C-alpha positions in Angstrom: 18.5 30.1 -5.2 16.8 30.9 -1.8 19.0 32.5 0.8 18.5 29.9 3.4 19.5 27.2 0.8 22.6 29.2 -0.1 23.7 29.6 3.4 23.2 25.9 3.9 25.5 25.2 0.9 28.1 27.7 2.2 28.0 25.9 5.6 28.6 22.6 4.0 31.3 23.8 1.9 33.1 25.3 4.8 32.9 22.0 6.6 34.3 20.2 3.5 37.2 22.6 3.3 37.7 22.1 7.0 37.6 18.3 6.5 40.9 18.4 4.4 43.0 19.3 7.6 44.3 15.7 7.7 46.3 17.2 4.7 47.2 20.3 6.8 50.9 19.9 7.1 52.0 19.2 3.6 49.4 21.3 2.2 50.4 24.1 4.6 54.0 23.5 3.8 53.3 23.9 0.1 51.1 26.8 0.8 53.7 28.6 3.0 56.5 27.9 0.3 54.4 29.5 -2.4 53.9 26.2 -4.5 50.1 25.9 -4.2 47.3 28.3 -4.3 43.5 28.5 -4.4 42.2 28.7 -7.9 39.2 30.3 -9.1 37.3 27.1 -9.7 37.2 25.8 -6.2 40.3 23.5 -6.4 44.1 23.9 -5.6 46.4 24.8 -8.3 50.3 24.6 -8.8 51.8 28.1 -8.5 55.2 26.8 -9.1 55.8 23.5 -10.8 56.8 21.0 -8.1 56.3 17.2 -8.3 55.6 16.8 -4.6 53.1 19.5 -4.4 51.2 18.2 -7.5 50.7 15.0 -5.7 49.2 16.7 -2.9 46.9 18.9 -4.9 46.0 16.0 -7.2 44.7 14.0 -4.3 42.9 16.9 -2.4 41.3 17.9 -5.6 40.0 14.5 -6.1 38.5 14.5 -2.8 37.1 18.0 -3.2 35.3 17.0 -6.4 33.8 14.0 -4.7 32.5 16.1 -1.9 31.3 18.8 -4.3 29.5 16.2 -6.4 27.7 15.0 -3.3 26.7 18.5 -2.5 25.4 19.1 -5.8 23.2 16.2 -5.7 22.0 16.8 -2.3 21.1 20.2 -3.1 19.9 19.7 -6.6 22.7 22.0 -8.0 25.3 21.6 -10.8 28.7 20.8 -9.9 29.8 24.2 -11.5 27.4 25.9 -9.0 29.0 24.3 -5.9 32.5 24.8 -7.4 31.8 28.6 -7.7 30.4 28.6 -4.1 33.6 26.9 -2.9 35.9 28.9 -4.8 34.5 32.0 -3.2 34.7 30.5 0.2 38.0 29.1 0.0 39.6 32.3 -1.6 37.9 34.5 1.3 39.4 32.0 3.7 42.8 32.1 2.3 45.6 33.2 4.7 47.3 36.4 3.9 50.5 35.8 2.2 49.1 32.7 0.5 48.5 32.6 -3.2 44.9 32.9 -4.9 44.0 33.0 -8.6 42.6 36.3 -9.7 41.8 36.7 -13.5 43.8 33.8 -14.4 47.0 35.2 -12.5 48.5 33.9 -9.1 48.8 36.8 -6.6 49.5 36.9 -2.9 46.5 37.6 -0.8 
């Protein structure tokens, strides 16, 4: 993958991640309470079983997947390649004290 193409994809993934700010209040609440974290596949995961948090992550993950598919098609990449780039970016951007998945375990960043 050429550097320019990779940078372009990372920029697009960042834009996608920021586009989920409409969910910021409930997602932030879930993250602040330690219910939700960024998993290693580019999606949100449940850290603690909670029905309300599950609804939030299911909705956001469906939107993320739709955006990842668009990015994959636009850039002639596989979905898994876009998911991997998104995972790296979202974990990097995760706020200190929120959960991220590392080697299958949830840890506070």
